[in-house]
C-alpha positions as CSV (number, residue, x, y, z in Angstrom):
1,M,43.6,158.9,82.0
2,L,40.8,156.4,82.6
3,I,41.1,153.4,84.8
4,G,41.5,150.9,82.0
5,E,44.4,152.8,80.5
6,V,46.1,153.2,83.9
7,A,45.8,149.5,84.6
8,R,47.3,148.7,81.2
9,R,50.3,151.0,81.7
10,S,50.9,150.4,85.4
11,G,50.3,146.7,85.5
12,V,48.0,147.2,88.5
13,S,44.6,145.6,87.9
14,T,41.4,147.6,87.8
15,R,40.1,145.7,90.7
16,M,43.2,146.7,92.8
17,L,42.9,150.3,91.6
18,R,39.3,150.4,92.8
19,H,40.4,148.8,96.1
20,Y,43.0,151.6,96.5
21,D,40.3,154.2,95.9
22,A,38.0,152.6,98.5
23,L,40.8,152.7,101.1
24,G,41.6,156.3,100.3
25,L,45.1,155.2,99.3
26,V,45.0,156.4,95.7
27,R,41.9,158.4,94.8
28,P,41.6,159.6,91.2
29,T,41.6,163.4,91.0
30,G,38.7,163.7,88.7
31,R,35.7,162.1,87.2
32,T,34.4,162.2,83.6
33,V,31.0,163.5,82.7
34,G,29.8,159.9,82.7
35,G,31.2,159.3,86.2
36,Y,34.3,157.3,85.3
37,R,37.5,157.6,87.3
38,E,40.1,159.9,85.7
39,Y,43.7,159.8,87.0
40,S,46.1,162.7,86.8
41,A,49.9,162.4,86.4
42,D,50.3,162.9,90.2
43,D,47.8,160.1,90.8
44,I,49.8,157.7,88.6
45,R,53.0,158.6,90.4
46,R,51.3,157.8,93.7
47,I,50.2,154.4,92.3
48,F,53.9,153.6,91.5
49,H,54.9,154.8,95.0
50,V,52.4,152.4,96.5
51,E,53.5,149.5,94.3
52,S,57.2,150.2,95.2
53,L,56.4,150.1,98.9
54,R,54.3,146.9,98.5
55,S,57.3,145.3,96.9
56,L,59.1,145.8,100.3
57,G,56.5,143.8,102.1
58,M,54.6,146.8,103.6
59,S,50.9,146.4,104.2
60,L,48.5,148.8,102.6
61,R,47.8,150.4,106.0
62,Q,51.5,151.0,106.5
63,I,51.8,152.4,103.0
64,G,48.9,154.8,103.7
65,R,50.5,156.1,106.9
66,A,53.9,156.5,105.2
67,L,52.6,158.5,102.3
68,E,50.4,160.8,104.5
69,D,52.9,161.4,107.4
70,P,55.4,164.1,106.6
71,A,57.5,163.0,109.7
72,F,57.7,159.4,108.5
73,V,61.2,157.9,109.0
74,P,61.8,155.1,106.4
75,A,64.7,153.6,108.3
76,E,62.5,152.6,111.3
77,L,59.9,150.8,109.2
78,V,62.5,149.2,106.9
79,G,64.3,147.9,110.0
80,D,61.0,146.4,111.3
81,L,60.4,144.8,107.8
82,I,63.9,143.3,107.9
83,R,63.3,141.7,111.3
84,R,59.9,140.3,110.2
85,T,61.3,139.0,106.9
86,E,64.2,137.3,108.8
87,D,61.7,135.6,111.1
88,R,59.6,134.5,108.2
89,L,62.6,133.1,106.4
90,K,63.7,131.3,109.5
91,R,60.3,129.6,109.9
92,E,60.3,128.7,106.2
93,Q,63.8,127.3,106.4
94,E,62.8,125.2,109.4
95,L,59.8,123.9,107.4
96,L,62.0,123.1,104.4
97,D,64.4,121.2,106.6
98,R,61.6,119.3,108.2
99,L,60.2,118.4,104.7
100,R,63.6,117.3,103.5
101,A,64.1,115.1,106.6
102,V,60.8,113.4,106.1
103,D,61.7,112.9,102.4
104,A,65.1,111.5,103.3
105,S,63.6,109.0,105.7
106,A,61.6,107.6,102.8
107,P,58.4,106.8,104.8
108,S,56.3,104.0,103.4
109,G,53.0,105.8,104.3
110,W,51.5,108.6,106.4
111,E,52.1,106.7,109.6
112,G,55.9,106.7,109.0
113,A,55.9,110.3,107.9
114,L,54.0,111.3,111.1
115,R,56.5,109.3,113.2
116,I,59.5,111.2,111.7
117,V,57.7,114.5,112.3
118,E,57.2,113.5,115.9
119,L,60.9,112.6,116.2
120,L,61.9,116.0,114.7
121,R,59.7,117.7,117.3
122,G,61.5,115.8,120.0
123,L,64.9,116.8,118.7
124,N,63.8,120.5,118.6
125,S,62.2,120.4,122.0
126,S,63.2,123.2,124.4
127,G,63.8,120.6,127.2
128,A,67.2,118.9,127.2
129,A,65.7,115.7,128.8
130,R,63.1,115.4,126.0
131,R,65.8,115.8,123.4
132,Q,68.0,113.2,125.0
133,Q,65.1,110.8,125.3
134,T,64.3,111.3,121.6
135,V,67.9,110.4,120.7
136,L,68.2,107.3,122.9
137,A,64.7,105.9,122.4
138,P,63.7,106.8,118.8
139,A,60.4,105.6,117.4
140,D,60.3,102.0,116.1
141,D,61.4,101.5,112.5
142,V,62.0,105.2,111.9
143,P,65.6,105.7,110.6
144,V,66.9,109.1,111.6
145,P,68.6,110.8,108.5
146,A,72.2,111.6,109.1
147,E,71.7,115.2,108.1
148,V,69.1,115.6,110.8
149,L,71.4,114.2,113.5
150,A,74.3,116.3,112.2
151,K,72.3,119.5,112.3
152,A,71.2,118.6,115.9
153,V,74.8,117.8,116.9
154,L,76.1,121.2,115.7
155,A,73.3,123.1,117.4
156,E,73.2,121.2,120.8
157,S,74.6,123.1,123.8
158,D,73.8,120.6,126.5
159,P,76.8,118.2,127.0
160,N,74.7,115.2,127.9
161,V,72.4,115.5,124.9
162,A,75.4,116.3,122.7
163,G,77.0,113.1,123.8
164,A,73.9,111.1,123.0
165,L,73.6,112.7,119.6
166,R,77.2,111.9,118.7
167,W,76.7,108.3,119.8
168,A,73.6,108.1,117.6
169,L,75.3,109.9,114.7
170,A,78.3,107.5,114.7
171,R,75.8,104.6,114.4
172,T,73.6,106.0,111.6
173,G,73.9,105.4,107.9
174,G,74.4,108.1,105.2
175,D,77.2,110.4,104.5
176,I,77.9,111.4,108.1
177,V,81.3,113.2,107.5
178,A,79.9,115.3,104.7
179,N,77.1,116.5,106.9
180,V,79.3,117.4,109.9
181,A,82.5,118.7,108.3
182,P,80.9,122.1,107.2
183,G,80.6,122.9,110.9
184,L,84.4,123.2,111.1
185,R,84.2,126.2,108.7
186,S,81.6,128.0,110.9
187,D,82.3,131.5,112.2
188,D,80.9,130.3,115.5
189,A,83.7,128.8,117.7
190,E,81.1,126.7,119.6
191,I,79.9,125.1,116.3
192,R,83.4,124.3,115.3
193,R,84.0,122.6,118.7
194,R,80.9,120.6,118.3
195,A,81.8,119.5,114.8
196,I,85.3,118.3,115.8
197,L,83.9,116.4,118.8
198,A,81.6,114.6,116.5
199,L,84.2,113.9,113.8
200,I,86.8,112.4,116.2
201,E,84.3,109.6,117.0
202,L,83.8,108.7,113.3
203,P,85.9,105.9,111.9
204,G,87.2,105.7,108.3
205,D,89.6,107.4,105.9
206,E,87.1,110.2,105.1
207,A,86.9,111.3,108.7
208,T,90.7,111.0,109.0
209,A,91.2,113.3,105.9
210,V,88.9,115.9,107.4
211,L,90.8,115.7,110.7
212,M,94.0,116.3,108.8
213,D,92.6,119.5,107.4
214,A,91.5,120.5,110.9
215,L,95.0,119.9,112.1
216,A,96.2,122.7,109.8
217,G,93.4,125.1,110.7
218,S,93.6,128.3,112.7
219,D,91.3,127.2,115.6
220,A,93.6,126.0,118.4
221,V,90.9,124.0,120.2
222,V,90.0,122.2,117.0
223,R,93.6,121.5,116.3
224,R,94.2,120.0,119.7
225,H,91.2,117.6,119.4
226,A,92.3,116.7,115.9
227,A,95.9,116.0,117.0
228,L,94.7,113.7,119.8
229,A,92.4,111.8,117.5
230,L,94.9,111.5,114.7
231,G,97.7,110.5,117.0
232,A,95.5,107.7,118.3
233,R,95.1,106.6,114.7
234,G,98.9,106.5,114.3
235,A,99.3,109.7,112.2
236,E,102.8,111.1,112.8
237,E,101.6,114.5,111.4
238,A,100.0,115.0,114.8
239,V,103.4,115.0,116.6
240,P,104.2,118.8,116.4
241,T,100.8,119.8,117.8
242,L,101.0,117.2,120.5
243,V,104.4,118.4,121.6
244,E,103.0,122.0,121.5
245,M,100.1,120.8,123.8
246,V,102.6,119.6,126.3
247,V,104.6,122.8,126.1
248,E,101.4,124.9,126.6
249,G,99.9,122.6,129.3
250,R,96.8,122.0,127.2
251,N,95.6,118.4,127.7
252,D,99.3,117.7,128.2
253,V,98.7,114.4,130.0
254,E,96.6,113.0,127.1
255,A,99.1,114.4,124.6
256,A,102.0,112.7,126.3
257,E,100.2,109.4,126.4
258,V,99.4,109.6,122.7
259,L,103.1,110.6,121.9
260,G,104.2,107.5,123.8
261,A,101.8,105.3,121.8
262,L,103.1,106.8,118.6
263,A,106.7,106.2,119.6
264,D,105.8,102.6,120.5
265,G,104.4,102.3,117.0
266,G,107.7,103.2,115.5
267,V,107.3,107.0,114.8
268,D,110.8,108.5,115.1
269,G,111.8,111.9,116.3
270,I,109.4,112.3,119.3
271,V,112.1,112.1,122.0
272,G,114.2,114.6,120.1
273,A,111.3,117.0,119.7
274,L,110.6,116.8,123.5
275,V,114.3,117.4,124.3
276,D,114.5,120.3,121.9
277,A,111.4,121.9,123.6
278,V,113.1,121.5,127.0
279,A,116.2,123.2,125.8
280,A,114.1,126.0,124.1
281,H,112.5,127.1,127.4
282,P,115.4,127.2,130.0
283,A,113.5,129.7,132.4
284,D,110.1,128.0,132.5
285,S,110.4,125.4,135.2
286,A,106.7,124.2,135.1
287,M,106.9,123.7,131.3
288,R,110.2,121.8,131.5
289,I,108.8,119.5,134.1
290,R,105.8,118.7,131.9
291,L,108.2,117.9,129.0
292,T,110.3,115.7,131.3
293,Q,107.2,113.8,132.4
294,A,106.2,113.4,128.8
295,L,109.6,111.8,128.1
296,A,108.8,109.1,130.7
297,E,105.8,108.1,128.6
298,M,108.2,106.9,125.8
299,P,108.3,103.1,125.6
300,G,111.1,101.0,127.0
301,T,114.2,102.9,127.7
302,L,113.9,105.1,124.7
303,A,114.2,108.4,126.7
304,Q,116.5,107.1,129.4
305,G,119.5,109.0,128.2
306,A,117.6,112.3,128.0
307,L,116.2,111.8,131.5
308,R,119.6,111.1,133.0
309,R,120.9,114.3,131.5
310,L,117.9,116.2,132.9
311,A,118.6,114.6,136.3
312,R,121.7,116.9,136.4
313,D,119.8,120.0,135.2
314,A,120.5,123.3,136.8
315,D,116.9,123.7,137.8
316,P,116.5,121.7,141.0
317,A,112.8,120.9,140.4
318,V,113.5,119.6,137.0
319,A,116.5,117.5,138.2
320,L,114.4,116.0,141.0
321,V,111.5,115.0,138.7
322,A,114.0,113.6,136.1
323,S,115.9,111.6,138.8
324,A,112.7,110.0,140.0
325,L,111.6,109.2,136.5
326,V,114.9,107.6,135.6
327,K,114.3,105.0,138.3
328,V,110.7,104.4,137.0
329,V,112.0,103.9,133.5
330,E,114.8,101.6,134.6
331,E,112.4,99.5,136.7
332,R,110.0,99.4,133.7
333,G,112.8,98.3,131.4
334,G,114.0,95.7,133.9
335,A,110.5,94.3,134.2
336,G,110.2,94.2,130.4
337,E,113.5,92.2,130.2
338,V,112.3,89.7,132.9
339,S,109.0,89.4,131.1
340,G,110.7,88.9,127.8
341,S,113.1,86.2,129.2
342,A,110.4,84.3,131.0
């Protein structure tokens, strides 16, 4: 079969077929009387082999070695191609993100576009100090798109830089919650933690709704942060998790303070939940002491009766703590009465 017919049937141009011949990759078996290349059936099969390997991203040199080496192991080369392709896709995704960020900042001219590019370089710097400086002292008149800050927040491992990024994110425009919330669904626990720390600093009903979803999630760390934030916003749905935090000794002081604020705001059932938890763990002295101390955070004399009963508890340590707290609560109640009558 002559070269023109091979090109037509294979889809490989005559120019490329001649290139394959010059490289020794696919040399036609014969020549016509007039000197034209003539390809056999085996030659055509080799052309298709070459094209198949090219479709995997292999270079012509790699293809030549693969076809000539009887000991060739495809898995090794394919693994290398996978790694190279992943690196290329990563670089292209970074470029795409950079272009989108420039587009989102709506620069009025090349000067503005170059400033946002410089800002992006700062945020992606390997030095934590440079990243923090970029956040705290951005270029003049260059709005940082919310999606750029959100991505940086979810990727930042340095606590100081992360704090600066959250501060900047809370003060930027755009749909902030929508850009951060996907981090809560990440398979990476660290990304979920960074997402919840950013969300608890965001005001508004949209952020509260996302925190409610996080409260029902499976990540215990995320649930605890969500409970503290929601409790501070007056959401009684946070009460069970806050009580659980006191039971487990996880941020129990903060949880007790938030429970006290909720009770002061009129949320019912908190004292009963704490008392039930004390009764459910008769053998764990440290846990019962934490719960007793949490009862003392209740406003006024709301938990006074429960504390007096615990002052007669069979556990001497619990009884001692409860007795001391009864006096504190009584003094606090008396001071409130004097203040109220003044």
